[in-house]
TIRO-2110 file (N, C-alpha, C; in Angstrom, 1 decimal):
// TIRO-2110
0.8, -1.2, 0.0, N, 1, A
0.0, 0.0, 0.0, CA, 1, A
0.9, 1.3, 0.0, C, 1, A
0.4, 2.3, -0.7, N, 2, A
1.1, 3.5, -0.8, CA, 2, A
1.2, 4.2, 0.6, C, 2, A
2.2, 5.1, 0.8, N, 3, A
2.3, 5.8, 2.0, CA, 3, A
1.2, 6.8, 2.1, C, 3, A
0.9, 7.3, 3.3, N, 4, A
-0.1, 8.3, 3.5, CA, 4, A
0.2, 9.6, 2.6, C, 4, A
1.4, 10.0, 2.6, N, 5, A
1.8, 11.2, 1.9, CA, 5, A
1.5, 11.0, 0.4, C, 5, A
1.8, 9.8, -0.2, N, 6, A
1.5, 9.6, -1.6, CA, 6, A
0.0, 9.5, -1.8, C, 6, A
-0.7, 8.9, -0.9, N, 7, A
-2.2, 8.8, -1.1, CA, 7, A
-2.8, 10.2, -1.1, C, 7, A
-2.4, 11.1, -0.2, N, 8, A
-2.9, 12.4, -0.2, CA, 8, A
-2.6, 13.2, -1.5, C, 8, A
-1.3, 13.1, -1.9, N, 9, A
-0.9, 13.8, -3.1, CA, 9, A
-1.7, 13.3, -4.4, C, 9, A
-1.9, 11.9, -4.5, N, 10, A
-2.6, 11.4, -5.6, CA, 10, A
-4.1, 11.8, -5.5, C, 10, A
-4.7, 11.7, -4.3, N, 11, A
-6.1, 12.0, -4.2, CA, 11, A
-6.4, 13.5, -4.3, C, 11, A
-5.4, 14.3, -4.1, N, 12, A
-5.5, 15.8, -4.3, CA, 12, A
-5.9, 16.0, -5.7, C, 12, A
-5.5, 15.2, -6.6, N, 13, A
-5.9, 15.4, -8.0, CA, 13, A
-7.4, 15.1, -8.3, C, 13, A
-8.1, 14.5, -7.4, N, 14, A
-9.5, 14.3, -7.5, CA, 14, A
-10.4, 15.5, -7.1, C, 14, A
-9.8, 16.4, -6.4, N, 15, A
-10.5, 17.5, -5.9, CA, 15, A
-11.1, 18.3, -7.0, C, 15, A
-12.4, 18.7, -6.8, N, 16, A
-13.2, 19.5, -7.8, CA, 16, A
-13.3, 18.7, -9.2, C, 16, A
-13.3, 17.4, -9.1, N, 17, A
-13.6, 16.7, -10.3, CA, 17, A
-15.0, 15.9, -10.2, C, 17, A
-15.5, 15.4, -11.2, N, 18, A
-16.8, 14.7, -11.1, CA, 18, A
-16.5, 13.2, -10.7, C, 18, A
-15.3, 12.8, -10.4, N, 19, A
-15.0, 11.5, -10.0, CA, 19, A
-15.3, 11.2, -8.5, C, 19, A
-15.6, 12.3, -7.8, N, 20, A
-15.9, 12.1, -6.3, CA, 20, A
-17.2, 12.8, -6.0, C, 20, A
-17.8, 12.3, -5.0, N, 21, A
-19.1, 13.0, -4.5, CA, 21, A
-18.8, 14.3, -3.8, C, 21, A
-19.8, 15.1, -3.6, N, 22, A
-19.6, 16.4, -2.9, CA, 22, A
-18.9, 16.2, -1.5, C, 22, A
-19.4, 15.2, -0.8, N, 23, A
-18.8, 14.9, 0.5, CA, 23, A
-17.4, 14.5, 0.4, C, 23, A
-17.0, 13.6, -0.6, N, 24, A
-15.7, 13.2, -0.8, CA, 24, A
-14.8, 14.4, -1.2, C, 24, A
-15.3, 15.2, -2.0, N, 25, A
-14.6, 16.4, -2.4, CA, 25, A
-14.2, 17.3, -1.2, C, 25, A
-15.2, 17.6, -0.4, N, 26, A
-14.9, 18.4, 0.8, CA, 26, A
-14.0, 17.7, 1.7, C, 26, A
-14.1, 16.4, 1.9, N, 27, A
-13.2, 15.6, 2.7, CA, 27, A
-11.7, 15.8, 2.2, C, 27, A
-11.6, 15.5, 0.9, N, 28, A
-10.2, 15.6, 0.3, CA, 28, A
-9.6, 17.0, 0.4, C, 28, A
-10.5, 18.0, 0.2, N, 29, A
-10.0, 19.4, 0.3, CA, 29, A
-9.5, 19.6, 1.7, C, 29, A
-10.2, 19.2, 2.7, N, 30, A
-9.8, 19.3, 4.1, CA, 30, A
-8.5, 18.6, 4.4, C, 30, A
-8.4, 17.4, 3.9, N, 31, A
-7.2, 16.6, 4.2, CA, 31, A
-6.0, 17.2, 3.5, C, 31, A
-6.1, 17.6, 2.3, N, 32, A
-5.0, 18.3, 1.6, CA, 32, A
-4.6, 19.5, 2.3, C, 32, A
-5.5, 20.3, 2.8, N, 33, A
-5.2, 21.5, 3.5, CA, 33, A
-4.5, 21.2, 4.9, C, 33, A
-5.1, 20.2, 5.6, N, 34, A
-4.7, 19.9, 6.9, CA, 34, A
-3.3, 19.3, 6.9, C, 34, A
-2.9, 18.6, 5.8, N, 35, A
-1.6, 17.9, 5.7, CA, 35, A
-0.6, 18.6, 4.9, C, 35, A
-0.8, 19.9, 4.6, N, 36, A
0.1, 20.7, 3.8, CA, 36, A
0.4, 19.9, 2.5, C, 36, A
-0.7, 19.6, 1.8, N, 37, A
-0.6, 18.9, 0.5, CA, 37, A
0.1, 17.5, 0.6, C, 37, A
-0.1, 16.9, 1.8, N, 38, A
0.4, 15.5, 2.0, CA, 38, A
1.8, 15.5, 2.6, C, 38, A
2.4, 16.6, 2.9, N, 39, A
3.8, 16.7, 3.4, CA, 39, A
3.8, 16.3, 4.9, C, 39, A
2.7, 16.5, 5.7, N, 40, A
2.7, 16.2, 7.1, CA, 40, A
1.4, 15.5, 7.4, C, 40, A
1.4, 14.2, 7.5, N, 41, A
0.1, 13.5, 7.7, CA, 41, A
-0.1, 13.0, 9.2, C, 41, A
0.8, 13.5, 10.0, N, 42, A
0.7, 13.1, 11.4, CA, 42, A
-0.6, 13.5, 12.1, C, 42, A
-1.3, 14.5, 11.6, N, 43, A
-2.5, 15.0, 12.3, CA, 43, A
-3.7, 14.3, 11.9, C, 43, A
-3.6, 13.3, 11.0, N, 44, A
-4.8, 12.6, 10.5, CA, 44, A
-5.3, 11.6, 11.6, C, 44, A
-6.6, 11.5, 11.8, N, 45, A
-7.1, 10.5, 12.7, CA, 45, A
-7.2, 9.1, 12.0, C, 45, A
-7.4, 8.1, 12.8, N, 46, A
-7.6, 6.7, 12.2, CA, 46, A
-8.7, 6.7, 11.2, C, 46, A
-9.8, 7.4, 11.6, N, 47, A
-11.0, 7.4, 10.8, CA, 47, A
-10.7, 8.1, 9.4, C, 47, A
-10.0, 9.2, 9.5, N, 48, A
-9.6, 9.9, 8.3, CA, 48, A
-8.7, 9.1, 7.4, C, 48, A
-7.8, 8.4, 8.0, N, 49, A
-6.9, 7.5, 7.3, CA, 49, A
-7.7, 6.4, 6.6, C, 49, A
-8.7, 5.9, 7.3, N, 50, A
-9.5, 4.8, 6.7, CA, 50, A
-10.2, 5.3, 5.5, C, 50, A
-10.8, 6.5, 5.5, N, 51, A
-11.5, 7.1, 4.4, CA, 51, A
-10.6, 7.4, 3.3, C, 51, A
-9.4, 7.9, 3.6, N, 52, A
-8.4, 8.2, 2.6, CA, 52, A
-7.9, 6.9, 1.9, C, 52, A
-7.7, 5.9, 2.6, N, 53, A
-7.3, 4.6, 2.1, CA, 53, A
-8.4, 4.1, 1.1, C, 53, A
-9.7, 4.2, 1.5, N, 54, A
-10.8, 3.7, 0.7, CA, 54, A
-10.8, 4.5, -0.6, C, 54, A
-10.7, 5.8, -0.5, N, 55, A
-10.8, 6.6, -1.7, CA, 55, A
-9.6, 6.3, -2.7, C, 55, A
-8.4, 6.2, -2.1, N, 56, A
-7.2, 5.9, -2.9, CA, 56, A
-7.4, 4.5, -3.6, C, 56, A
-7.9, 3.6, -2.8, N, 57, A
-8.0, 2.2, -3.4, CA, 57, A
-9.1, 2.3, -4.5, C, 57, A
-10.2, 3.0, -4.3, N, 58, A
-11.2, 3.1, -5.3, CA, 58, A
-10.8, 3.7, -6.6, C, 58, A
-9.9, 4.7, -6.5, N, 59, A
-9.5, 5.4, -7.7, CA, 59, A
-8.2, 5.1, -8.3, C, 59, A
-7.3, 4.5, -7.5, N, 60, A
-5.9, 4.3, -8.0, CA, 60, A
-5.4, 2.9, -8.0, C, 60, A
-6.2, 1.9, -7.4, N, 61, A
-5.7, 0.5, -7.4, CA, 61, A
-6.7, -0.3, -8.1, C, 61, A
-6.2, -1.4, -8.8, N, 62, A
-7.0, -2.3, -9.5, CA, 62, A
-7.8, -3.2, -8.6, C, 62, A
END
């Protein structure tokens, strides 16, 4: 599995696209901002990490 930093950076590309729901879009915007574009993921909660992993898997893994 990709590192959290990599997942945030990849998922940042989904922001404001039709590939994600409105809720997912707001979640990703929040995570990208909170983690300084994926450079510091230490502030993410277990729940946020779970959602991020699910979105990353849905869009970037076969």
